[in-house]
Backbone as CSV, one residue per row, in Angstrom:
resi,resn,N_x,N_y,N_z,CA_x,CA_y,CA_z,C_x,C_y,C_z
1,UNK,-23.348,14.517,57.287,-22.976,15.093,56.001,-23.607,14.276,54.875
2,UNK,-24.110,14.966,53.858,-24.584,14.286,52.664,-23.700,14.672,51.483
3,UNK,-23.551,13.750,50.543,-22.803,13.997,49.320,-23.769,13.980,48.142
4,UNK,-23.730,15.031,47.348,-24.504,15.095,46.118,-23.510,14.927,44.980
5,UNK,-23.709,13.900,44.169,-22.724,13.532,43.159,-23.421,13.439,41.803
6,UNK,-22.907,14.204,40.845,-23.479,14.175,39.496,-22.362,13.800,38.537
7,UNK,-22.525,12.638,37.873,-21.446,12.100,37.058,-21.881,11.840,35.628
8,UNK,-21.049,12.289,34.704,-21.155,11.865,33.319,-20.031,10.897,33.040
9,UNK,-19.778,10.641,31.769,-18.665,9.762,31.429,-17.329,10.490,31.517
10,UNK,-17.355,11.823,31.363,-16.110,12.591,31.328,-15.686,13.078,32.701
11,UNK,-16.621,13.635,33.458,-16.260,14.207,34.768,-17.394,14.019,35.764
12,UNK,-17.036,14.177,37.046,-17.987,14.016,38.137,-17.869,15.196,39.088
13,UNK,-18.999,15.833,39.381,-19.044,16.926,40.353,-19.546,16.390,41.684
14,UNK,-18.846,16.751,42.764,-19.181,16.335,44.127,-19.417,17.581,44.976
15,UNK,-20.450,17.572,45.780,-20.680,18.668,46.721,-21.227,18.097,48.027
16,UNK,-20.603,18.487,49.124,-20.993,18.001,50.454,-21.752,19.076,51.209
17,UNK,-22.849,18.676,51.864,-23.645,19.578,52.693,-23.748,19.023,54.098
18,UNK,-23.755,19.935,55.086,-24.045,19.486,56.448,-25.554,19.386,56.629
19,UNK,-26.006,19.034,57.820,-27.436,18.798,58.055,-28.283,20.059,57.941
20,UNK,-27.638,21.233,57.984,-28.358,22.504,57.838,-28.348,23.008,56.390
21,UNK,-27.724,22.252,55.511,-27.670,22.655,54.110,-26.499,23.549,53.769
22,UNK,-25.538,23.683,54.676,-24.348,24.497,54.402,-23.303,23.672,53.645
23,UNK,-22.643,24.318,52.709,-21.636,23.607,51.928,-20.395,23.333,52.772
24,UNK,-19.947,22.097,52.757,-18.740,21.688,53.465,-17.545,21.717,52.508
25,UNK,-17.717,21.134,51.335,-16.694,21.226,50.296,-17.320,20.849,48.951
26,UNK,-16.639,21.266,47.891,-17.014,20.833,46.546,-15.740,20.450,45.809
27,UNK,-15.843,19.480,44.926,-14.665,19.002,44.214,-15.088,18.303,42.933
28,UNK,-14.116,17.812,42.190,-14.401,17.157,40.922,-13.435,15.999,40.708
29,UNK,-13.947,14.922,40.136,-13.111,13.796,39.736,-13.402,13.472,38.272
30,UNK,-12.666,12.526,37.739,-12.996,12.011,36.424,-14.333,11.279,36.486
31,UNK,-14.918,11.003,35.318,-16.230,10.376,35.258,-16.274,9.023,35.951
32,UNK,-17.470,8.659,36.443,-17.659,7.406,37.172,-18.770,6.570,36.538
33,UNK,-18.778,6.509,35.225,-19.781,5.717,34.522,-19.511,4.233,34.755
34,UNK,-20.355,3.545,35.556,-20.063,2.151,35.900,-20.266,1.183,34.739
35,UNK,-20.891,1.659,33.682,-21.059,0.810,32.503,-19.767,0.721,31.686
36,UNK,-18.908,1.727,31.842,-17.703,1.819,31.026,-16.429,1.488,31.796
37,UNK,-16.495,1.463,33.139,-15.277,1.353,33.940,-15.318,0.147,34.874
38,UNK,-14.164,-0.393,35.164,-14.055,-1.502,36.114,-14.170,-0.982,37.539
39,UNK,-14.434,-1.892,38.469,-14.490,-1.514,39.885,-13.175,-0.910,40.354
40,UNK,-12.064,-1.437,39.846,-10.749,-0.944,40.252,-10.563,0.523,39.859
41,UNK,-10.969,0.869,38.655,-10.829,2.257,38.199,-11.785,3.167,38.954
42,UNK,-13.002,2.704,39.189,-13.965,3.496,39.962,-13.408,3.785,41.362
43,UNK,-12.886,2.761,42.009,-12.279,2.921,43.330,-11.143,3.930,43.310
44,UNK,-10.284,3.786,42.336,-9.098,4.643,42.238,-9.483,6.107,42.056
45,UNK,-10.473,6.376,41.213,-10.848,7.757,40.937,-11.454,8.445,42.167
46,UNK,-12.105,7.679,43.012,-12.662,8.254,44.240,-11.580,8.422,45.303
47,UNK,-10.813,7.386,45.530,-9.824,7.406,46.608,-8.690,8.394,46.365
48,UNK,-8.433,8.727,45.116,-7.350,9.666,44.808,-7.712,11.115,45.068
49,UNK,-8.979,11.382,45.412,-9.388,12.747,45.721,-9.299,12.967,47.232
50,UNK,-8.492,13.924,47.657,-8.232,14.139,49.082,-9.500,14.497,49.855
51,UNK,-10.270,15.468,49.363,-11.466,15.921,50.087,-12.459,14.791,50.301
52,UNK,-12.684,14.012,49.259,-13.658,12.925,49.362,-13.165,11.852,50.325
53,UNK,-11.961,11.387,50.117,-11.454,10.270,50.917,-11.232,10.678,52.370
54,UNK,-10.788,11.906,52.598,-10.540,12.373,53.964,-11.832,12.506,54.767
55,UNK,-12.955,12.718,54.071,-14.247,12.893,54.754,-15.152,11.664,54.651
56,UNK,-14.619,10.552,54.198,-15.444,9.381,53.896,-16.235,8.864,55.092
57,UNK,-15.663,8.937,56.285,-16.344,8.403,57.464,-17.445,9.326,57.982
58,UNK,-17.464,10.567,57.514,-18.485,11.524,57.967,-19.744,11.522,57.089
59,UNK,-19.686,10.808,55.981,-20.807,10.816,55.036,-21.905,9.878,55.529
60,UNK,-23.131,10.433,55.634,-24.277,9.649,56.102,-25.238,9.282,54.977
61,UNK,-25.180,10.022,53.864,-26.062,9.717,52.730,-25.397,10.213,51.450
62,UNK,-25.413,9.371,50.419,-24.903,9.749,49.108,-26.045,9.732,48.102
63,UNK,-26.238,10.856,47.431,-27.176,10.942,46.316,-26.333,10.937,45.042
64,UNK,-26.353,9.821,44.342,-25.480,9.636,43.186,-26.313,9.550,41.913
65,UNK,-26.015,10.458,40.978,-26.693,10.489,39.689,-25.627,10.308,38.617
66,UNK,-25.837,9.328,37.726,-24.768,9.054,36.766,-25.293,8.465,35.467
67,UNK,-24.521,8.700,34.413,-24.724,7.948,33.178,-24.367,6.493,33.441
68,UNK,-24.940,5.583,32.657,-24.581,4.177,32.762,-25.300,3.394,33.832
69,UNK,-26.424,3.918,34.363,-27.149,3.219,35.418,-28.490,2.677,34.926
70,UNK,-28.547,2.346,33.651,-29.805,1.899,33.062,-30.175,0.460,33.391
71,UNK,-29.239,-0.306,33.921,-29.523,-1.698,34.283,-29.063,-1.947,35.710
72,UNK,-29.641,-2.960,36.350,-29.350,-3.220,37.759,-27.895,-3.606,38.004
73,UNK,-27.277,-4.278,37.040,-25.904,-4.732,37.259,-24.932,-3.573,37.461
74,UNK,-25.139,-2.466,36.727,-24.249,-1.321,36.905,-24.538,-0.590,38.212
75,UNK,-25.795,-0.572,38.618,-26.127,0.010,39.923,-25.460,-0.777,41.039
76,UNK,-25.505,-2.081,40.935,-24.880,-2.918,41.953,-23.367,-2.719,41.979
77,UNK,-22.775,-2.482,40.812,-21.330,-2.281,40.748,-20.916,-1.013,41.481
78,UNK,-21.611,0.089,41.215,-21.218,1.342,41.872,-21.542,1.283,43.362
79,UNK,-22.617,0.584,43.733,-22.932,0.443,45.153,-21.852,-0.361,45.878
80,UNK,-21.340,-1.364,45.225,-20.264,-2.153,45.829,-19.035,-1.289,46.084
81,UNK,-18.723,-0.423,45.138,-17.586,0.484,45.295,-17.842,1.451,46.444
82,UNK,-19.019,2.066,46.462,-19.348,3.025,47.520,-19.296,2.375,48.901
83,UNK,-19.845,1.200,49.013,-19.908,0.530,50.321,-18.529,0.187,50.853
84,UNK,-17.572,0.003,49.945,-16.212,-0.306,50.389,-15.473,0.935,50.877
85,UNK,-15.971,2.131,50.509,-15.296,3.385,50.869,-16.076,4.149,51.939
86,UNK,-17.378,4.322,51.710,-18.223,5.110,52.619,-19.008,4.138,53.505
87,UNK,-18.363,3.662,54.545,-18.905,2.563,55.341,-20.037,2.980,56.265
88,UNK,-20.221,4.284,56.497,-21.268,4.753,57.405,-22.451,5.379,56.674
89,UNK,-22.519,5.168,55.388,-23.482,5.904,54.566,-24.625,5.037,54.055
90,UNK,-25.760,5.705,53.799,-26.832,5.135,53.000,-26.689,5.694,51.581
91,UNK,-27.459,5.102,50.638,-27.235,5.463,49.236,-28.551,5.618,48.482
92,UNK,-28.571,6.605,47.603,-29.681,6.817,46.678,-29.062,6.963,45.294
93,UNK,-29.183,5.931,44.468,-28.491,5.867,43.187,-29.507,5.948,42.049
94,UNK,-29.355,6.942,41.181,-30.288,7.143,40.077,-29.537,7.494,38.792
95,UNK,-30.209,7.284,37.652,-29.640,7.675,36.371,-29.470,9.189,36.289
96,UNK,-28.582,9.633,35.401,-28.315,11.063,35.251,-29.524,11.841,34.744
97,UNK,-30.501,11.144,34.180,-31.713,11.828,33.726,-32.430,12.506,34.888
98,UNK,-32.389,11.898,36.067,-33.019,12.498,37.243,-32.312,13.786,37.636
99,UNK,-30.985,13.784,37.574,-30.237,15.002,37.898,-30.591,16.118,36.933
100,UNK,-30.708,15.780,35.655,-31.058,16.784,34.649,-32.436,17.376,34.935
101,UNK,-33.390,16.526,35.202,-34.756,16.998,35.471,-34.801,17.836,36.745
102,UNK,-34.222,17.336,37.826,-34.249,18.071,39.088,-33.560,19.431,38.979
103,UNK,-32.607,19.560,38.060,-31.836,20.805,37.968,-32.545,21.894,37.163
104,UNK,-33.549,21.542,36.348,-34.137,22.553,35.455,-35.643,22.727,35.571
105,UNK,-36.383,21.712,36.003,-37.843,21.824,35.955,-38.393,22.587,37.143
106,UNK,-39.523,23.215,36.920,-40.280,23.813,38.003,-41.259,22.775,38.529
107,UNK,-41.430,22.731,39.831,-42.258,21.708,40.463,-43.670,21.704,39.884
108,UNK,-44.086,20.534,39.443,-45.448,20.381,38.948,-45.663,20.781,37.506
109,UNK,-44.608,21.245,36.820,-44.752,21.721,35.438,-44.198,20.674,34.471
110,UNK,-45.038,20.109,33.598,-44.562,19.113,32.637,-43.512,19.703,31.690
111,UNK,-42.554,18.885,31.301,-41.485,19.337,30.397,-40.769,18.137,29.805
112,UNK,-40.108,18.376,28.692,-39.180,17.397,28.125,-37.773,17.886,28.440
113,UNK,-36.962,17.006,29.022,-35.608,17.382,29.446,-34.594,16.501,28.713
114,UNK,-33.668,17.142,28.016,-32.678,16.433,27.218,-31.274,16.610,27.787
115,UNK,-30.476,15.581,27.687,-29.057,15.663,28.004,-28.276,15.562,26.698
116,UNK,-27.452,16.573,26.431,-26.528,16.537,25.302,-25.140,16.842,25.841
117,UNK,-24.416,15.799,26.170,-23.056,15.932,26.668,-22.185,14.927,25.951
118,UNK,-21.404,14.150,26.691,-20.654,13.066,26.080,-21.606,12.114,25.365
119,UNK,-22.727,11.805,26.018,-23.809,11.031,25.423,-25.062,11.882,25.343
120,UNK,-26.175,11.269,25.011,-27.427,12.022,24.942,-28.597,11.137,25.322
121,UNK,-29.629,11.765,25.859,-30.902,11.079,26.086,-32.014,12.094,26.281
122,UNK,-33.222,11.602,26.410,-34.404,12.463,26.444,-35.405,11.877,27.425
123,UNK,-35.898,12.704,28.350,-36.854,12.258,29.360,-38.085,13.154,29.369
124,UNK,-39.184,12.584,29.820,-40.419,13.359,29.982,-40.758,13.453,31.461
125,UNK,-41.051,14.665,31.906,-41.460,14.917,33.278,-42.902,15.386,33.247
126,UNK,-43.811,14.628,33.868,-45.235,14.959,33.806,-45.690,15.902,34.920
127,UNK,-44.723,16.402,35.680,-45.027,17.248,36.826,-44.749,16.547,38.135
128,UNK,-44.701,15.193,38.072,-44.411,14.397,39.262,-43.388,13.296,38.979
129,UNK,-43.626,12.559,37.890,-42.794,11.406,37.577,-41.972,11.625,36.307
130,UNK,-40.851,10.887,36.213,-39.970,10.942,35.052,-40.102,9.639,34.272
131,UNK,-40.205,9.737,32.950,-40.295,8.541,32.119,-39.525,8.754,30.828
132,UNK,-39.237,7.644,30.147,-38.548,7.681,28.855,-39.245,6.741,27.889
133,UNK,-39.414,7.189,26.647,-40.003,6.335,25.620,-38.945,5.425,24.994
134,UNK,-37.684,5.875,24.992,-36.612,5.132,24.336,-35.597,4.675,25.380
135,UNK,-35.338,3.396,25.415,-34.297,2.867,26.309,-32.953,3.007,25.609
136,UNK,-32.042,3.704,26.241,-30.760,3.983,25.593,-29.913,2.721,25.465
137,UNK,-29.321,2.543,24.293,-28.393,1.453,24.045,-26.959,1.965,23.912
138,UNK,-26.737,3.211,24.349,-25.381,3.731,24.425,-24.846,4.343,23.156
139,UNK,-23.578,4.719,23.230,-22.963,5.541,22.183,-22.769,4.814,20.856
140,UNK,-22.700,3.499,20.857,-22.468,2.769,19.608,-23.686,2.852,18.694
141,UNK,-24.884,2.716,19.267,-26.105,2.660,18.467,-26.946,3.922,18.518
142,UNK,-26.789,4.729,19.570,-27.690,5.868,19.752,-26.892,7.161,19.981
143,UNK,-27.318,7.949,20.954,-26.609,9.176,21.361,-26.472,10.218,20.253
144,UNK,-27.526,10.402,19.469,-27.500,11.449,18.446,-27.242,12.814,19.077
145,UNK,-26.510,13.660,18.349,-26.217,15.045,18.735,-25.352,15.158,19.992
146,UNK,-24.750,14.080,20.418,-23.866,14.107,21.593,-22.432,14.380,21.163
147,UNK,-21.559,14.537,22.147,-20.148,14.716,21.848,-19.566,13.506,21.143
148,UNK,-19.947,12.295,21.595,-19.415,11.088,20.957,-19.944,10.943,19.535
149,UNK,-21.192,11.345,19.293,-21.769,11.295,17.943,-20.980,12.200,16.998
150,UNK,-20.743,13.446,17.419,-20.011,14.372,16.561,-18.548,13.959,16.396
151,UNK,-17.978,13.362,17.446,-16.606,12.872,17.330,-16.479,11.774,16.291
152,UNK,-17.418,10.822,16.318,-17.413,9.754,15.312,-17.563,10.331,13.908
153,UNK,-18.441,11.317,13.787,-18.687,11.924,12.478,-17.403,12.561,11.932
154,UNK,-16.687,13.266,12.798,-15.460,13.934,12.369,-14.387,12.944,11.927
155,UNK,-14.196,11.894,12.709,-13.169,10.912,12.358,-13.503,10.231,11.037
156,UNK,-14.763,9.888,10.859,-15.159,9.263,9.589,-14.948,10.227,8.416
157,UNK,-15.353,11.487,8.612,-15.201,12.474,7.533,-13.732,12.661,7.170
158,UNK,-12.876,12.624,8.178,-11.436,12.771,7.936,-10.885,11.567,7.161
159,UNK,-11.210,10.367,7.625,-10.642,9.176,7.015,-11.246,8.837,5.651
160,UNK,-12.495,9.241,5.413,-13.108,9.012,4.108,-12.871,10.183,3.144
161,UNK,-12.018,11.134,3.572,-11.651,12.278,2.720,-12.861,13.121,2.305
162,UNK,-13.805,13.271,3.216,-14.986,14.087,2.941,-14.884,15.479,3.560
163,UNK,-13.951,15.670,4.455,-13.780,16.954,5.119,-13.033,17.917,4.198
164,UNK,-13.482,19.165,4.088,-12.767,20.150,3.254,-11.291,20.247,3.639
165,UNK,-10.429,20.490,2.646,-8.977,20.437,2.827,-8.481,21.308,3.977
166,UNK,-8.951,22.554,4.065,-8.481,23.472,5.107,-8.842,22.942,6.498
167,UNK,-10.072,22.479,6.659,-10.501,21.938,7.946,-9.764,20.643,8.263
168,UNK,-9.544,19.853,7.238,-8.822,18.595,7.413,-7.409,18.842,7.938
169,UNK,-6.743,19.852,7.403,-5.382,20.186,7.842,-5.383,20.688,9.278
170,UNK,-6.335,21.548,9.603,-6.437,22.071,10.977,-6.750,20.946,11.963
171,UNK,-7.626,20.054,11.570,-8.003,18.920,12.419,-6.786,18.049,12.719
172,UNK,-5.995,17.785,11.700,-4.797,16.944,11.862,-3.743,17.612,12.729
173,UNK,-3.704,18.945,12.741,-2.744,19.669,13.570,-3.096,19.579,15.051
174,UNK,-4.367,19.505,15.347,-4.812,19.573,16.739,-4.920,18.215,17.422
175,UNK,-5.033,17.144,16.638,-5.243,15.825,17.225,-4.298,14.794,16.613
176,UNK,-3.993,13.774,17.403,-3.254,12.626,16.892,-4.261,11.720,16.185
177,UNK,-4.237,11.720,14.876,-5.221,10.986,14.093,-4.640,9.735,13.434
178,UNK,-3.531,9.252,13.954,-2.964,8.029,13.405,-3.925,6.871,13.666
179,UNK,-3.983,5.947,12.724,-4.884,4.800,12.846,-4.578,3.990,14.102
180,UNK,-3.305,3.827,14.426,-2.929,3.057,15.612,-3.469,3.683,16.886
181,UNK,-3.343,5.020,16.995,-3.829,5.719,18.190,-5.332,5.598,18.306
182,UNK,-6.039,5.856,17.223,-7.499,5.814,17.262,-8.004,4.421,17.629
183,UNK,-7.445,3.389,17.019,-7.895,2.022,17.321,-7.541,1.606,18.747
184,UNK,-6.394,2.052,19.212,-6.010,1.759,20.600,-6.992,2.395,21.575
185,UNK,-7.317,3.658,21.345,-8.237,4.385,22.232,-9.657,3.829,22.179
186,UNK,-10.095,3.427,20.997,-11.472,2.962,20.834,-11.690,1.521,21.274
187,UNK,-10.694,0.663,21.062,-10.926,-0.764,21.245,-10.134,-1.410,22.374
188,UNK,-9.212,-0.644,22.981,-8.403,-1.243,24.042,-8.394,-0.435,25.337
189,UNK,-8.786,0.820,25.286,-8.759,1.678,26.473,-10.158,1.870,27.048
190,UNK,-10.197,2.312,28.320,-11.494,2.604,28.932,-12.068,3.901,28.368
191,UNK,-13.345,4.062,28.505,-14.060,5.276,28.096,-13.871,5.663,26.629
192,UNK,-14.140,4.766,25.687,-14.037,5.153,24.274,-15.020,6.247,23.890
193,UNK,-16.174,6.301,24.581,-17.150,7.361,24.292,-16.604,8.737,24.668
194,UNK,-15.871,8.803,25.774,-15.258,10.062,26.188,-14.165,10.475,25.209
195,UNK,-13.408,9.502,24.744,-12.376,9.788,23.739,-13.010,10.376,22.482
196,UNK,-14.070,9.777,21.989,-14.755,10.296,20.803,-15.260,11.707,21.043
197,UNK,-15.825,11.929,22.234,-16.385,13.251,22.546,-15.319,14.335,22.607
198,UNK,-14.072,13.946,22.841,-13.006,14.945,22.929,-12.789,15.668,21.600
199,UNK,-13.185,15.056,20.506,-13.042,15.686,19.193,-14.117,16.735,18.939
200,UNK,-15.206,16.682,19.714,-16.352,17.551,19.438,-16.014,19.031,19.606
201,UNK,-15.021,19.343,20.433,-14.666,20.756,20.617,-14.203,21.383,19.308
202,UNK,-13.669,20.559,18.396,-13.230,21.086,17.105,-14.426,21.545,16.272
203,UNK,-15.477,20.774,16.282,-16.657,21.153,15.514,-17.357,22.354,16.149
204,UNK,-17.326,22.446,17.476,-17.936,23.593,18.166,-17.141,24.866,17.888
205,UNK,-15.819,24.769,17.938,-14.982,25.941,17.678,-15.084,26.432,16.238
206,UNK,-15.529,25.551,15.352,-15.647,25.908,13.933,-17.099,25.830,13.450
207,UNK,-18.030,26.023,14.367,-19.443,25.798,14.033,-20.004,26.802,13.039
208,UNK,-19.320,27.928,12.835,-19.796,28.899,11.849,-19.482,28.461,10.414
209,UNK,-18.563,27.507,10.252,-18.245,26.999,8.925,-19.457,26.235,8.369
210,UNK,-19.784,26.456,7.119,-20.990,25.870,6.525,-20.956,24.339,6.548
211,UNK,-19.763,23.758,6.397,-19.649,22.296,6.408,-20.042,21.739,7.777
212,UNK,-19.502,22.342,8.838,-19.813,21.878,10.182,-21.223,22.265,10.598
213,UNK,-21.688,23.404,10.134,-23.055,23.828,10.434,-24.051,22.767,9.970
214,UNK,-23.824,22.231,8.783,-24.704,21.194,8.249,-24.646,19.917,9.094
215,UNK,-23.433,19.532,9.537,-23.273,18.335,10.366,-23.980,18.512,11.709
216,UNK,-23.801,19.679,12.316,-24.434,19.961,13.607,-25.945,19.874,13.492
217,UNK,-26.492,20.537,12.510,-27.948,20.581,12.366,-28.509,19.206,12.008
218,UNK,-27.775,18.423,11.250,-28.223,17.074,10.915,-28.337,16.222,12.182
219,UNK,-27.347,16.333,13.065,-27.385,15.593,14.325,-28.539,16.028,15.205
220,UNK,-28.801,17.341,15.264,-29.894,17.855,16.088,-31.251,17.409,15.549
221,UNK,-31.397,17.412,14.227,-32.667,16.966,13.638,-32.907,15.487,13.926
222,UNK,-31.858,14.697,13.869,-32.015,13.278,14.191,-32.407,13.091,15.649
223,UNK,-31.829,13.881,16.527,-32.184,13.786,17.945,-33.660,14.133,18.144
224,UNK,-34.117,15.187,17.502,-35.523,15.570,17.620,-36.431,14.501,17.022
225,UNK,-36.092,14.013,15.836,-36.916,13.002,15.162,-37.032,11.721,15.974
226,UNK,-35.910,11.255,16.525,-35.886,9.953,17.180,-36.138,9.996,18.683
227,UNK,-35.989,11.171,19.294,-36.171,11.258,20.739,-37.353,12.155,21.127
228,UNK,-37.234,13.432,20.842,-38.260,14.377,21.311,-39.631,14.076,20.724
229,UNK,-39.685,13.707,19.458,-40.978,13.472,18.812,-41.638,12.160,19.215
230,UNK,-41.023,11.416,20.127,-41.672,10.236,20.699,-42.885,10.632,21.554
231,UNK,-42.897,11.880,22.027,-43.950,12.332,22.934,-45.000,13.128,22.164
232,UNK,-46.269,12.744,22.330,-47.356,13.343,21.551,-47.485,14.844,21.772
233,UNK,-47.152,15.308,22.964,-47.320,16.727,23.290,-46.016,17.511,23.183
234,UNK,-45.105,17.059,22.332,-43.771,17.682,22.263,-43.799,19.145,21.848
235,UNK,-44.876,19.573,21.195,-44.969,20.981,20.788,-45.598,21.871,21.856
236,UNK,-46.187,21.284,22.867,-46.942,22.087,23.837,-46.249,22.256,25.188
237,UNK,-45.135,21.523,25.425,-44.435,21.653,26.708,-43.076,22.300,26.496
238,UNK,-42.532,22.890,27.566,-41.182,23.456,27.497,-40.163,22.333,27.307
239,UNK,-39.135,22.654,26.552,-38.074,21.680,26.294,-36.755,22.254,26.793
240,UNK,-36.157,21.571,27.761,-34.921,22.031,28.394,-33.743,21.159,27.954
241,UNK,-32.556,21.748,28.017,-31.332,21.044,27.611,-30.263,21.178,28.699
242,UNK,-29.620,20.054,28.986,-28.559,20.001,29.988,-27.318,19.376,29.364
243,UNK,-26.141,19.945,29.671,-24.892,19.361,29.198,-24.052,20.337,28.395
244,UNK,-22.769,20.026,28.261,-21.823,20.953,27.639,-22.087,21.132,26.148
245,UNK,-22.443,20.068,25.450,-22.724,20.191,24.018,-23.936,21.088,23.807
246,UNK,-24.982,20.864,24.569,-26.180,21.699,24.461,-25.864,23.154,24.765
247,UNK,-25.071,23.381,25.797,-24.752,24.740,26.216,-24.008,25.508,25.121
248,UNK,-23.091,24.832,24.453,-22.290,25.500,23.416,-22.999,25.571,22.065
249,UNK,-24.115,24.865,21.941,-24.870,24.895,20.688,-26.275,25.475,20.889
250,UNK,-26.390,26.407,21.834,-27.700,26.983,22.148,-28.379,27.587,20.920
251,UNK,-27.644,28.378,20.159,-28.241,29.041,19.004,-28.697,28.023,17.964
252,UNK,-27.874,27.024,17.715,-28.210,26.009,16.719,-29.408,25.182,17.162
253,UNK,-29.461,24.836,18.450,-30.582,24.058,18.976,-31.881,24.856,18.899
254,UNK,-31.808,26.126,19.250,-32.996,26.986,19.186,-33.486,27.124,17.742
255,UNK,-32.562,27.318,16.825,-32.918,27.467,15.402,-33.605,26.215,14.865
256,UNK,-32.994,25.059,15.093,-33.575,23.818,14.599,-34.891,23.530,15.325
257,UNK,-34.935,23.834,16.613,-36.174,23.646,17.364,-37.317,24.466,16.799
258,UNK,-37.024,25.677,16.367,-38.057,26.534,15.766,-38.618,25.909,14.488
259,UNK,-37.778,25.211,13.751,-38.243,24.536,12.535,-39.317,23.497,12.852
260,UNK,-39.216,22.905,14.035,-40.163,21.870,14.452,-41.303,22.432,15.316
261,UNK,-41.282,23.723,15.575,-42.299,24.328,16.423,-42.143,24.008,17.894
262,UNK,-40.890,23.802,18.340,-40.635,23.449,19.731,-40.547,24.683,20.628
263,UNK,-40.906,24.505,21.891,-40.794,25.571,22.887,-39.462,25.415,23.637
264,UNK,-38.374,25.722,22.943,-37.045,25.591,23.538,-36.911,26.554,24.704
265,UNK,-36.468,26.061,25.849,-36.458,26.889,27.063,-35.070,26.983,27.682
266,UNK,-34.817,26.294,28.786,-33.585,26.477,29.545,-32.412,25.671,28.986
267,UNK,-31.212,26.259,29.155,-29.961,25.569,28.846,-29.085,25.603,30.094
268,UNK,-28.658,24.446,30.552,-27.816,24.350,31.742,-26.582,23.530,31.391
269,UNK,-25.415,24.128,31.583,-24.164,23.426,31.254,-23.880,22.313,32.244
270,UNK,-23.975,22.637,33.543,-23.691,21.664,34.590,-24.872,21.606,35.551
271,UNK,-25.504,20.459,35.708,-26.705,20.370,36.544,-26.453,20.430,38.046
272,UNK,-25.201,20.410,38.477,-24.921,20.290,39.908,-25.509,21.435,40.719
273,UNK,-25.510,22.680,40.177,-26.031,23.810,40.954,-27.524,23.654,41.219
274,UNK,-28.288,23.336,40.177,-29.723,23.133,40.356,-30.012,21.920,41.214
275,UNK,-29.158,20.905,41.109,-29.321,19.688,41.896,-29.101,19.964,43.380
276,UNK,-28.101,20.779,43.692,-27.845,21.148,45.086,-29.020,21.948,45.653
277,UNK,-29.548,22.860,44.872,-30.714,23.633,45.305,-31.890,22.713,45.606
278,UNK,-32.092,21.725,44.760,-33.171,20.748,44.953,-32.992,20.017,46.279
279,UNK,-31.770,19.566,46.574,-31.539,18.800,47.808,-31.546,19.706,49.039
280,UNK,-31.136,20.949,48.893,-31.263,21.882,50.020,-32.716,22.074,50.409
281,UNK,-33.565,22.175,49.414,-35.006,22.300,49.684,-35.553,21.071,50.385
282,UNK,-35.038,19.897,50.028,-35.452,18.684,50.701,-35.031,18.685,52.161
283,UNK,-33.807,19.166,52.445,-33.318,19.247,53.818,-34.180,20.181,54.646
284,UNK,-34.558,21.304,54.053,-35.394,22.291,54.762,-36.772,21.710,55.050
285,UNK,-37.346,21.013,54.058,-38.683,20.452,54.230,-38.712,19.316,55.248
286,UNK,-37.547,18.615,55.351,-37.455,17.543,56.351,-37.389,18.103,57.771
């Protein structure tokens, strides 16, 4: 049995295949970003899932794609967790950018592939290899147009009294915006980026409002300026988007992309389906 695992900071999709490529089970856990979570929490989130833990001894290979694997120390952390649970398995651990690319690109066709979810990043696929011009420094310094970016924007707009009164009242009704709660979640709890991203649904649900429309487009323009335009051929290749934020902002992304002359192409909410297809093809070719 092989396990195909695609993890963001918010959630993780798991799908098991037998040696013939038939699905054994699929399930979901909370996110397994090793940059944001301790080994104890990573262990707990895996072991608490019945399907995964009950089948742990049958797993022979794990293909794990996740946010937070940009440095060797985080790769070693998640491998340590896996080795303590899946004792009969080999491991292939890669950044979530690989999952995004494998889920949307056509073999041999160059493209720029972006992730806009809890966080954000941008990769170039030359038809064979994946590369990045910008090394991500995470949600504090980067992640333009992501859920955490828009969440930070909303909280600041609320606290600096820049949000229109009607929206401000609606925002306060839907979320606990007390200073104590926000500081506790941001500075003392795990996954502060996921907490920030939880506010983004408010801006998406109200994206037709002119105030939020401007905020959304400003974030998208910054993402294009600082990420996509790093590549000299950004106007000549297809540009794909993966992630929940991208999926819910398809019209806005296409509109802003047209301003820059971009060839906006595919939108995929969850890369797991395309990723499974990719690995099934590998099983067949083997």
